C-alpha positions as CSV (number, residue, x, y, z in Angstrom):
1,M,70.5,87.0,78.2
2,I,71.3,84.8,80.7
3,R,74.6,84.1,79.1
4,K,75.6,87.5,79.0
5,L,74.5,88.1,82.8
6,V,76.9,84.6,83.5
7,E,79.7,86.7,81.7
8,Y,79.4,89.9,83.3
9,L,79.2,88.1,86.9
10,W,82.6,86.3,86.0
11,D,84.0,89.6,84.8
12,A,83.3,91.5,88.1
13,R,84.8,88.6,90.2
14,G,87.8,88.8,88.4
15,R,87.9,92.7,88.8
16,Q,87.4,92.3,92.1
17,R,90.0,89.8,93.0
18,M,92.6,92.0,91.0
19,C,91.5,94.9,93.1
20,I,91.9,92.8,96.2
21,A,95.5,91.6,95.3
22,L,96.5,95.2,94.2
23,S,95.6,96.3,97.7
24,K,97.1,93.6,99.4
25,G,100.2,94.3,97.2
26,G,100.6,97.8,98.0
27,T,100.0,97.4,101.9
28,M,102.9,94.7,101.7
29,M,105.4,96.8,99.9
30,L,105.1,99.8,102.1
31,S,105.5,97.8,105.1
32,R,108.5,95.7,104.0
33,N,111.8,96.7,104.6
34,L,114.1,95.9,101.6
35,D,117.7,94.9,102.1
36,L,119.3,93.9,98.7
37,T,121.9,91.6,100.3
38,Q,118.8,89.4,101.9
39,P,116.6,87.9,99.1
40,A,114.4,86.6,102.0
41,T,113.5,90.7,102.6
42,W,112.2,91.2,98.9
43,E,109.1,88.7,99.3
44,F,105.5,90.3,99.1
45,S,102.6,88.5,97.7
46,G,99.8,90.4,95.2
47,F,98.9,88.0,93.1
48,S,101.7,85.3,93.7
49,Q,101.5,82.5,96.2
50,N,105.0,82.7,97.5
51,G,106.2,86.0,97.3
52,E,107.2,86.0,93.8
53,D,105.8,89.5,93.2
54,G,108.0,91.4,95.5
55,I,111.1,89.4,94.2
56,L,110.1,90.2,90.4
57,D,109.9,93.9,91.6
58,V,113.3,94.1,93.2
59,L,114.9,92.4,89.9
60,R,113.0,94.8,87.6
61,R,114.2,98.0,89.5
62,Q,117.6,96.9,89.1
63,L,117.2,96.7,85.1
64,L,118.9,99.8,83.2
65,S,116.6,99.5,80.6
66,S,113.4,98.1,79.6
67,N,112.0,96.5,76.5
68,R,108.4,95.6,77.9
69,Y,109.1,91.9,77.4
70,F,108.4,89.5,80.2
71,I,108.5,85.7,80.5
72,E,105.9,84.1,82.6
73,I,106.8,80.7,84.1
74,G,103.8,78.4,85.3
75,A,101.1,81.0,83.5
76,A,97.6,80.3,84.4
77,N,94.3,81.9,83.3
78,G,95.9,86.0,83.1
79,I,94.3,86.9,86.2
80,E,96.3,85.2,88.8
81,N,100.0,85.4,87.4
82,N,103.0,87.6,88.0
83,T,102.4,89.4,84.7
84,A,98.7,90.7,85.5
């Protein structure tokens, strides 16, 4: 019983962190001015530490077709990474 409660609390904590990151990322995306010639303007952080989310977003938009594969570099626990 206690184990199920602990698992539920960890799951709720993970969902809360994901909601915060998604909100932060959405706000940052709307407030940035993209200039495709200036990679420094691409950055924003939702899940990433150094703006990698924005860089990946800009690069993904440049793809002509998608095969739904993604290479994660420096993967962590599945909650805090670029493919979350």
